[in-house]
N, C-alpha and C positions, 0 to 999 in steps of 0.2 A: 768394879763389881756392881751389879744390878740387884734390885730387890723385887723379888717375885712372891705373889701370894697365890697359894693353892687352895681352892675350895674343896675340902675333904682330904682325909688322910687314911682311907680304906686301903686294904691290900692291893686292890686293883690300881690305886692311884700312886703307888710308890714309884714306878718306873721314871715318870717325869720328875718327881721330887728328887730322885738319885741323880738324873742327868743334870738338873740346875745345880745341885751341890758340886758335881765333877766339874762344872764350868766355873766354879767359884763364886756364884751368886749367893745372896742372902735369902734364905727361905723361910716364909711365914706360912703356917697352915691354919686352917680355920674349919670348924664344924662342931656339933654338939655332942660328939663321941670322943671323950678324952683318951679312951683306950686304944683308938685306931693307931696302928703301927707307924703311920706316916709322920705323925706328930712327934715321935721320939727321934726322927732324923732332922726335923726343922729346928732353926735357930730361935724361932718364937711361934707360940700356939695361942689361939683365941677360941674359947669356948662359945661360939655363936652358931646359930643355924645358918646354913649356906643359902637358905631361901629368904633371909631377912635382909632384904636389899639395903635398907637405910643403915642398919647396924654394920653391915660389911662395909659400906661406903664410909662410915665414920672411921673404922680402923684403917681402912686403906688410905685415907687422907692424913690420919694421924702418923702412919708409918711412911708416908710418901712413896708408895710403891712405884715400880716402874712397869709392871705388868701384871696380869691376873688370869689364872687358867682354871677351868672347870673341866678336868679330864675325866672322861667316861661318865658324866654325871649330868643327865637331862634336867633334874630340878635344880641344879646350880647354874646352868648355862645362861638363864636370863639374868641372874645376879651378876655374873661376870661381865655380860654385855652392858648391863646398867651402869656398874662401877667404871667400866672403860669409857663408856660415853660421857659420863659426868666429868671424868677426870682427863679426858683427851687422851686416853691411852690407846694402843693398837686393839682393834676388835671390829665387832660388827654391829649393825643397827639393832637397837634393843627390840624395837617393835617386831623386826623381821625373826629375830630369835625367839620370841614368844610364839609367833605363828607356827614354828617348826617344832615347838615343845607342846603345842595343844593340837591333839588330833582333830578336834572340831573346826578350829581355824585353819588348819592346813587343808582339810577337805574343801572348805569354802575357798580358799585361795585357789587350789587347783581347778575347781569347776569355774570360777570367775575367769581364769585365764586358758580355758579349754584345753587343759590336760586330761588324760583318762582319769576318772575318779569313780569309785563305787558309789551307788545311792547310799547316803550316810546323812544321818542326823544325830544330834546330842540332846540329852535331856537330864534335867534334874528330877523330873517327875516320873515315877514308873508307868502310871496309867497312860500318860501321853506317849511314852516310849513303845508301850503295848499296841497302841493304834497304828504307829509307824510300822512295827513288826507285822501286823495284819496287812498293811498295804504292800510291802515289799516281798513278804513271803520268806520261808526258810529255804537253805540255811543261811545263817547270818553270823557275824562276829559281834560280841558284846564286849566293850572295852572301857576302861577308864579313860578320860580325855587327856590325862596328864601323868601316865605312868610310863616305866621303861622296863626293859628286861622281861617282857611277857607277863608282868605281874598283873593279876586281875582279868586276864584275857580269856574268853571262853568261845569255842565255836559251838553254836547252838544249832541243833537241828530237831528239837523237840519243843514246841511251844509250851508244854507243861512245866518245863524246867526254867522259863524266862524269869520268874520271880527271884529264884536262887541265883541264877547268873547276874541279874541286875544288882542284887544286893552284894554280891561277891565283887563285881566291878567298883561299887561304891567305896568298899573297904580300902581300895587302892588309890582313890582319887582325892587329892588335896582340895580340888575344886567342887567335889561331891556331884560330878556331872558325869554321864555315861553315854558313850557313842554306840549306836546300834547300826550296822552297815552290812550290805549284801556281800556274800562271798564271792570273790573272782576265782574261777577255777584255773589254777596254774598248770603249765605244762612243764614238768621237769622241776628242778630245785628252785626254791626261793633264793634271790640273791641277797647277799649281806657282806658288806665290805666298807672300807674307809676310803675316802677321797681327800684331796687337799687343794685349797684355793691359795693363789697368791696374785696379788694385784688385780683382783676381780676375774681372774681366769682359772680354769681347771688345770692345775698343774701335775696332779698325779691321780691316776685312775687305774685300778686293778680289780676286777670284779671276782668275788668268791661264791662258792657253793654252800649254802646253808644246810645242815643236817639235824634231824630231831630223832628223839627216842619215843616212838608213838605209844609204847607201853606206858610211859609216864606222862607225857604232854605232847600232843601231836604238833604244836606250833612253838615250843620253847627250844632255841638252838642248844645242841650239845657238842657241835663241832663246826667250824668254818674251814673249808678246803680251798686251795689253789693248785693249778689254774682253773679258771671256770669252764664249765662244759658248753657255754654258749658259743655260737658262731661268732666270727669277727664282726660281721655285719650288725648282729643283734647288739653286741657290746658297744659298738660305735653309736648306734641309735640310742641306747640308754645313757651313754656319756653325754649326747647332745641334749637329750631330754632333762637330765639332771642339771646340766650346766644352765640350760634355759630357765629352769625353776629358779636357781640360786641367783643368776643374774637380775631377773625380775625382782627379786627381794633385796637387791643391792649389796649382797654379801661380797667381801673383798678378800678375806684372808682366814685361814685356819683349817681344821680337820672336821669332816662330816662324816657320820656313819649312815649308810644309805641301804635301804631294804626295798626291793621290788620284785614283782613276779611277771612272767612273760606267759600269755594265754595261747590257746591253740592257734590263733591267727597271727601270732607273732607280735600282738600289741603289748606294750610295756605300761605296767601300772605301778606307780611309785606309791609304796605303802607308807615309808617313813623316811625323813632325812633328819637325823639328830645332829644339832649344831655343836658336836663334840666327837672325840675320838670314840671308837666303839670299844665295847667290852669283849669278853670271849678271847682275850689275847690277840685281837685282830692286828694291832700295830706291830707286835712282836713277831707274829707269823709273816706278816708282809715284809718285814725287815729280812728274814731268813729267805723268803721267796724272791724278793726283788732287790735287796739292798738298799732300799729306801727307809730312811729313819724318821718315821711319823712322829716318834716321841720327841726327838730333838727339834724337828720343824715346829711342833706345837709351842714348845717353850720359847725357842728363838723368835718366832712370829710374835707371841704375846709380848716380847720384850722390845719388839722393833728391831731386831738384829737382822741384817740382811741375809738371806738365804742363797748361797752361791752354789751349793752342792746340788747335783742332778736330783729331780723329783719325779722323773718318768722313766722307769726301765721296765723290761719285760720280765715275766715270771720265768725263774729257772728251776726246774725240778717240780716235785709234787710235795706239798706240805699241808699241814693242818694243825688246828688247835684241837683239843679235846677237853670237854668239861667232864671232870669225874663226878659221878652223880649215883644216887641209890634209886633202884626201882622198888625198894621195900622200906617201910618204916621200921625202925629198931635200934639197936645199939651197935655202933661201928666197930668192926673187928678188923678189916684189912681190905686192900685192893689187889684183886688178882689180875695179873697181866700175863698174856700168853707169850710164848717164845718169839713169835714174829712181831708182836707188838714191842717186846722189849728191844728187838733188833732195830725197830723203827724209831725209837724213842730218843729225842734230842733234849728235851727238858721235862721233868716231873716235879710237880709241887703238891703234896697232899696236905691240906690245910686243916683237917680235922683229926682230933686226937682219939687214941684208942679208948672206947668206952663211952664216947660221946653219943647222945642221942641223934638220929638222922630221920629226915623226912623223905617220902617220895619226892623226886624231883618235879618241881612245879613251876620253875623259873630261876632266875639267876640268884635268888635269895637262898636256893637249896644247893649252891655250889659246894662241893667238898674238896676240890682240888683242880689242877689243870695239868695238861701236858701239851707239849709241841712234838710233832712227829714228822718224819721225812720218809716217803715211800719210793719204792723202784720204779712205779709207773702210775698212771692215773687209774687204770682198772683196778689194781690192788687196793689203792686208796679208797675208791669209792665202795667197793665190796666191803671192806673193813668198817668204814664209817657208817654204812647203811646196815650193818649187821654187828654193832659194836659190842653187844653182849657176849659175842663168841670170843672176843679178845680182851675186853676190859670190863671187870665186874667188881662192883662193891659189895663186900661180904658183911652182912649184919646178922645179929643174933636176936 
């Protein structure tokens, strides 16, 4: 039996905890939210922030852990890398993980190594940021340098709203620093999916299509679908680019969540590479679509357990996640699902109780539930996900 520490016990982090328990490992969970459900499954829980590197390291040493996992959590990823590096556990370079979790540092890295990168700068000061905005012009994205799940992100096309968007981004930044960058006009869907590295090579890669509800938030994902609509050539080109980025940063092992766009000229622009598994049920959907168990691989790799099972398979069928969300603020009453959506539903988990107050969806923090769906063909899948309100609606009073 090995001892594994999980940084976080939120609902999204339960799958790897359950897998570790099924394998007979001793599980330790750690965060500052004692009511998180993952802690009830663990053998031991510590009430410590996942971003407090030294405190987490002290616990890890005291417990003599064999591995550490920051599943689907950007803020915790540097801590996991730090502890692994200090204790000689399986993991990736701490400095490289920090680069991926900071939008400003990642943009600087891309520029330095001649990858496509939007004009982008980060600021603590709003007045300096406004001068940069005047230089690059509208439209732009205004983002916290260190948030995930679309938190604090605004697409700005009116300079009069800059102050409000800058302040909004600051609220979601631990560093209190904001990125202002030009918008790259994409052709088709933004790509959002997970990949996996083994021994410094890209062992698993299956690109997915990201879908949004533009009534709520034009850039926050409400579904990820497979297979990708991209041509084989573009998919391979993206794989080579992402692999090149990770190799230059000396990454060796683990899951990464990748987002990129393709412009009208077929150029690939990597938006983010999160050094952790993706949210929005991406690992679960990928398992249905390909048979590849990213959750098992993440835990096994963190414990140094050899991965002998296949990590590269083709997508079979048409699959997606769905983020159950509300277009209105109010009191939750029900989730209405059409007959065809019921027919396609494989899993459904509504996480909000009747009578609870809900907000208009503005990012992952407003998720009310999740679904996994299988479709008869890609045309039906894309039509349904791009017009989701026709088949899945949250009813509020």
